[in-house]
C-alpha positions as CSV (number, residue, x, y, z in Angstrom):
1,X,0.0,0.0,0.0
2,X,1.0,3.6,-0.6
3,X,2.3,5.6,2.4
4,X,2.5,9.3,3.2
5,X,4.5,11.1,5.9
6,X,2.6,12.1,9.0
7,X,3.5,15.8,9.4
8,X,7.0,16.2,10.8
9,X,7.0,12.9,12.9
10,X,8.9,10.8,10.5
11,X,6.1,8.2,10.6
12,X,4.9,6.8,7.3
13,X,1.2,5.9,7.4
14,X,-0.6,3.8,4.8
15,X,-3.1,6.0,3.1
16,X,-5.9,4.0,4.7
17,X,-6.0,3.1,8.4
18,X,-8.5,0.8,10.1
19,X,-11.2,2.6,12.1
20,X,-12.6,0.6,15.0
21,X,-15.5,2.8,16.2
22,X,-18.1,0.2,15.4
23,X,-16.2,-2.5,17.1
24,X,-17.1,-1.0,20.4
25,X,-20.4,-3.0,20.3
26,X,-23.9,-1.9,21.3
27,X,-25.6,-0.4,24.3
28,X,-23.8,3.0,24.4
29,X,-24.7,6.4,23.1
30,X,-22.9,6.3,19.8
31,X,-22.9,2.6,19.0
32,X,-23.3,1.0,15.6
33,X,-25.4,-1.9,17.1
34,X,-24.2,-5.2,18.5
35,X,-20.9,-6.6,17.2
36,X,-19.1,-10.0,17.2
37,X,-15.7,-9.5,18.9
38,X,-14.1,-12.5,17.3
39,X,-15.1,-11.2,13.9
40,X,-13.7,-7.8,14.8
41,X,-10.4,-9.4,15.6
42,X,-10.4,-11.3,12.3
43,X,-11.1,-8.0,10.6
44,X,-8.1,-6.3,12.3
45,X,-5.8,-9.2,11.3
46,X,-7.1,-9.1,7.7
47,X,-6.4,-5.4,7.5
48,X,-2.8,-6.0,8.6
49,X,-2.4,-8.8,6.2
50,X,-3.5,-6.5,3.4
51,X,-0.8,-4.0,4.4
52,X,-2.5,-1.5,6.6
53,X,0.0,-0.3,9.2
54,X,-2.1,1.7,11.7
55,X,-5.2,1.4,13.7
56,X,-7.4,4.2,15.0
57,X,-9.4,3.7,18.2
58,X,-10.6,5.6,21.2
59,X,-11.3,4.9,24.9
60,X,-14.9,5.9,24.5
61,X,-15.7,3.4,21.8
62,X,-17.9,0.9,23.6
63,X,-16.9,2.6,26.9
64,X,-13.5,0.9,26.9
65,X,-14.6,-2.3,25.1
66,X,-13.1,-1.4,21.7
67,X,-9.6,-0.9,23.1
68,X,-9.9,-4.3,24.8
69,X,-10.8,-5.9,21.5
70,X,-7.9,-4.2,19.7
71,X,-5.6,-5.3,22.6
72,X,-6.7,-8.9,22.1
73,X,-6.0,-8.6,18.3
74,X,-2.5,-7.3,19.0
75,X,-1.4,-10.2,21.2
76,X,1.1,-12.5,19.7
77,X,1.7,-10.4,16.6
78,X,5.3,-10.4,15.4
79,X,5.1,-6.8,14.4
80,X,2.3,-4.7,15.7
81,X,0.8,-1.8,13.8
82,X,0.9,1.8,14.9
83,X,-1.8,2.6,17.4
84,X,-3.7,5.8,17.6
85,X,-6.2,6.4,20.5
86,X,-7.8,9.3,22.2
87,X,-8.6,10.9,25.6
88,X,-11.3,13.4,26.7
89,X,-14.5,11.4,26.2
90,X,-15.1,9.7,29.5
91,X,-18.1,8.0,31.1
92,X,-19.7,7.8,34.5
93,X,-21.0,4.8,36.5
94,X,-24.3,4.9,34.5
95,X,-22.5,4.9,31.2
96,X,-23.2,8.5,30.4
97,X,-20.5,10.2,28.4
98,X,-18.8,13.2,30.1
99,X,-16.0,15.5,28.8
100,X,-12.8,15.9,30.8
101,X,-9.4,17.5,30.0
102,X,-7.9,18.1,33.4
103,X,-4.4,16.8,34.0
104,X,-5.3,14.1,36.4
105,X,-8.0,12.7,34.0
106,X,-5.7,12.7,31.0
107,X,-3.1,10.8,32.9
108,X,-5.6,8.3,34.2
109,X,-7.1,7.8,30.8
110,X,-3.7,7.2,29.3
111,X,-2.9,4.5,31.9
112,X,-6.3,2.8,31.3
113,X,-5.7,2.8,27.5
114,X,-2.2,1.3,27.9
115,X,-3.7,-1.5,30.1
116,X,-6.6,-2.2,27.8
117,X,-4.4,-2.2,24.7
118,X,-1.7,-4.2,26.4
119,X,1.1,-1.9,25.2
120,X,3.8,0.2,26.9
121,X,3.5,3.2,24.6
122,X,0.8,4.9,22.5
123,X,2.1,5.9,19.1
124,X,-0.3,8.7,18.6
125,X,-2.4,10.0,21.5
126,X,-5.1,12.5,20.6
127,X,-7.5,14.8,22.3
128,X,-10.8,13.5,21.0
129,X,-12.8,16.8,21.2
130,X,-11.8,20.3,22.4
131,X,-14.3,20.1,25.3
132,X,-14.2,21.8,27.7
133,X,-12.6,24.4,25.5
134,X,-11.0,26.2,28.5
135,X,-9.0,23.1,29.4
136,X,-7.4,22.3,26.1
137,X,-4.0,23.9,27.2
138,X,-4.0,21.9,30.4
139,X,-4.6,18.7,28.5
140,X,-2.1,19.4,25.8
141,X,0.6,20.3,28.3
142,X,-0.2,16.9,30.0
143,X,0.3,15.1,26.7
144,X,3.6,16.8,26.2
145,X,4.7,15.5,29.7
146,X,3.6,12.0,28.7
147,X,5.7,12.3,25.5
148,X,8.7,13.3,27.6
149,X,8.1,10.4,29.9
150,X,8.0,7.9,27.0
151,X,4.4,6.8,27.4
152,X,3.3,8.5,24.2
153,X,5.4,8.9,21.0
154,X,3.4,11.7,19.3
155,X,0.5,13.9,20.2
156,X,-2.4,14.9,18.0
157,X,-5.9,16.4,18.2
158,X,-9.3,15.6,16.7
159,X,-12.1,18.0,15.8
160,X,-10.0,21.2,16.6
161,X,-10.4,24.4,14.6
162,X,-7.5,26.6,13.5
163,X,-7.8,29.0,16.5
164,X,-7.6,26.1,18.9
165,X,-4.5,24.7,17.2
166,X,-2.9,28.1,17.4
167,X,-3.5,28.2,21.2
168,X,-1.8,24.9,21.9
169,X,1.1,24.9,19.4
170,X,3.4,27.1,21.6
171,X,3.2,24.4,24.3
172,X,4.3,21.5,22.2
173,X,4.3,20.7,18.4
174,X,1.0,19.3,17.1
175,X,1.8,16.2,15.1
176,X,-1.6,15.6,13.6
177,X,-5.2,16.8,13.2
178,X,-8.1,14.3,12.8
179,X,-11.1,16.1,11.3
180,X,-14.3,14.8,9.6
181,X,-14.0,15.0,5.8
182,X,-16.1,13.6,3.1
183,X,-18.0,14.7,0.0
184,X,-20.9,15.6,2.4
185,X,-18.7,17.3,5.0
186,X,-16.2,19.7,3.5
187,X,-15.7,22.3,6.2
188,X,-12.0,21.6,6.5
189,X,-11.2,22.7,2.9
190,X,-11.4,26.5,3.4
191,X,-9.0,27.0,6.3
192,X,-7.9,23.9,8.2
193,X,-6.2,22.0,5.4
194,X,-4.2,24.9,4.2
195,X,-3.3,25.8,7.8
196,X,-2.1,22.3,8.6
197,X,0.0,22.2,5.4
198,X,1.7,25.5,6.2
199,X,2.4,24.3,9.8
200,X,3.6,20.8,8.9
201,X,0.7,19.2,10.7
202,X,-0.4,15.8,9.4
203,X,-4.1,15.3,8.6
204,X,-5.9,12.0,9.3
205,X,-9.5,12.3,8.1
206,X,-12.4,10.3,9.5
207,X,-15.7,9.3,8.0
208,X,-14.7,9.6,4.4
209,X,-17.6,7.3,3.5
210,X,-20.0,9.3,5.8
211,X,-21.0,6.5,8.1
212,X,-21.7,4.2,5.1
213,X,-23.8,6.6,3.0
214,X,-21.0,6.9,0.4
215,X,-20.5,3.1,0.0
216,X,-23.3,2.5,-2.5
217,X,-24.9,-0.1,-0.2
218,X,-27.4,2.1,1.6
219,X,-31.1,1.9,0.6
220,X,-34.2,3.1,2.4
221,X,-34.9,-0.6,3.4
222,X,-31.3,-0.8,4.7
223,X,-31.8,2.2,6.9
224,X,-35.1,1.0,8.2
225,X,-33.4,-2.3,9.3
226,X,-30.7,-0.6,11.3
227,X,-30.4,-2.0,14.9
228,X,-32.4,0.0,17.5
229,X,-29.2,1.2,19.2
230,X,-27.4,2.2,16.0
231,X,-26.7,5.9,16.4
232,X,-27.3,6.5,12.7
233,X,-31.0,6.2,13.4
234,X,-30.9,9.8,14.8
235,X,-28.5,11.2,12.1
236,X,-30.4,13.6,9.9
237,X,-28.4,12.4,6.8
238,X,-30.2,9.1,7.1
239,X,-33.7,10.7,7.2
240,X,-35.8,12.6,4.8
241,X,-35.4,15.0,3.1
242,X,-31.6,14.4,3.3
243,X,-31.8,10.7,2.6
244,X,-33.3,11.1,-0.9
245,X,-30.8,13.7,-1.8
246,X,-27.9,11.5,-0.6
247,X,-29.2,8.4,-2.5
248,X,-29.5,10.5,-5.7
249,X,-25.9,11.7,-5.2
250,X,-24.7,8.1,-4.8
251,X,-26.4,7.1,-8.1
252,X,-24.4,9.8,-9.9
253,X,-21.2,8.7,-8.2
254,X,-21.9,5.1,-9.1
255,X,-21.8,6.0,-12.8
256,X,-18.4,7.7,-12.4
257,X,-17.0,4.8,-10.4
258,X,-18.3,2.2,-12.9
259,X,-16.3,3.8,-15.7
260,X,-13.2,2.7,-13.9
261,X,-14.4,-0.6,-12.5
262,X,-14.5,0.8,-9.0
263,X,-17.2,1.2,-6.3
264,X,-18.7,4.3,-4.8
265,X,-16.7,3.5,-1.6
266,X,-13.4,3.5,-3.6
267,X,-14.4,6.8,-5.2
268,X,-15.2,8.3,-1.7
269,X,-11.8,7.3,-0.3
270,X,-9.8,8.4,-3.3
271,X,-11.7,11.7,-3.3
272,X,-10.5,12.7,0.2
273,X,-7.0,11.4,-0.6
274,X,-6.8,13.7,-3.7
275,X,-5.9,16.5,-1.3
276,X,-2.1,16.6,-0.8
277,X,-2.7,18.0,2.7
278,X,-4.4,14.7,3.7
279,X,-2.0,12.1,5.1
280,X,-4.5,9.3,5.4
281,X,-8.1,8.3,5.8
282,X,-9.7,6.2,8.5
283,X,-11.8,3.5,7.0
284,X,-14.1,1.6,9.4
285,X,-14.8,-2.1,9.0
286,X,-16.6,-4.8,11.0
287,X,-15.8,-7.9,9.1
288,X,-12.9,-9.0,6.8
289,X,-14.9,-8.6,3.6
290,X,-15.5,-4.9,4.3
291,X,-11.9,-4.0,4.5
292,X,-11.1,-6.2,1.5
293,X,-13.7,-4.3,-0.5
294,X,-12.8,-0.8,0.5
295,X,-9.0,-0.9,0.7
296,X,-8.7,-0.5,-3.1
297,X,-9.6,3.1,-2.7
298,X,-6.3,3.7,-1.0
299,X,-4.4,3.4,-4.3
300,X,-6.9,5.0,-6.6
301,X,-5.9,8.3,-8.2
302,X,-8.7,10.4,-9.5
303,X,-8.4,12.0,-13.0
304,X,-9.1,15.7,-13.3
305,X,-12.2,15.0,-15.3
306,X,-13.5,12.7,-12.5
307,X,-12.9,15.4,-9.9
308,X,-14.7,17.9,-12.0
309,X,-17.7,15.5,-12.6
310,X,-17.9,14.8,-8.8
311,X,-17.8,18.6,-8.1
312,X,-20.8,19.1,-10.4
313,X,-22.7,16.4,-8.6
314,X,-21.9,18.0,-5.3
315,X,-22.9,21.5,-6.4
316,X,-26.3,20.1,-7.5
317,X,-26.6,18.1,-4.3
318,X,-26.1,21.1,-2.1
319,X,-28.9,23.2,-3.6
């Protein structure tokens, strides 16, 4: 697989990394419904077999469960992949998600992640969301301490804006930003991507297939059959009037993809990777077949005429 440098770290990431959000299982606020842990582990191993060299996870996925699953998958591997995980999203005894960025919490969260993952060092430790905003400097300073102590190799942030990046950069270099980016969510293009390029900050984008909408597999019937605890049931993009507009967009994308023997998912991944500021894209999967099908998008270069055709579709979609 192709690799790109992650900012100034010296790390080379495959242009697609495995996202594990859904592997957290059901019965929590942002679940994707029940999951089979053994299948999740097989999916992780298959991704590594295909050449993926990094995995993205977070403590909050499944309220700690996802990190445990990833930890099980890592056991016994001759060479483990790079691991990126996150702090800030915590939960109380009732499983309600709370936001914390105080020093003591960040340190405790890091130790819990190390234990669940079964590793001594986190390759990329990220602040999941800048909440509470007034504590981002305290949290970032704590991550800098953890880097000096050898418990974290590099520090990154997720869902930060440019102003927040400017606030924390004087404390310690920011290795990476993880923002949402897809054909349906393009807010990073105006300021964040150029800013990161100018500052040498790597960009790892999440949800390039917009939670499955840009795979070509979503239908109205498919949406109606989502598990009761799948968080997409409350996502406006999966409900009218947005759903009809999104399905129409996908049909247009399908025609472009078919000209090259590709799928809509391949097109969605290649589209975010067309930006030179983007280091890599997180691609979620829950069974081996999914990662086998989508990984081809990592090596797909879009021709200028394809980019132009997609832009025309997107302009019509946004009306």
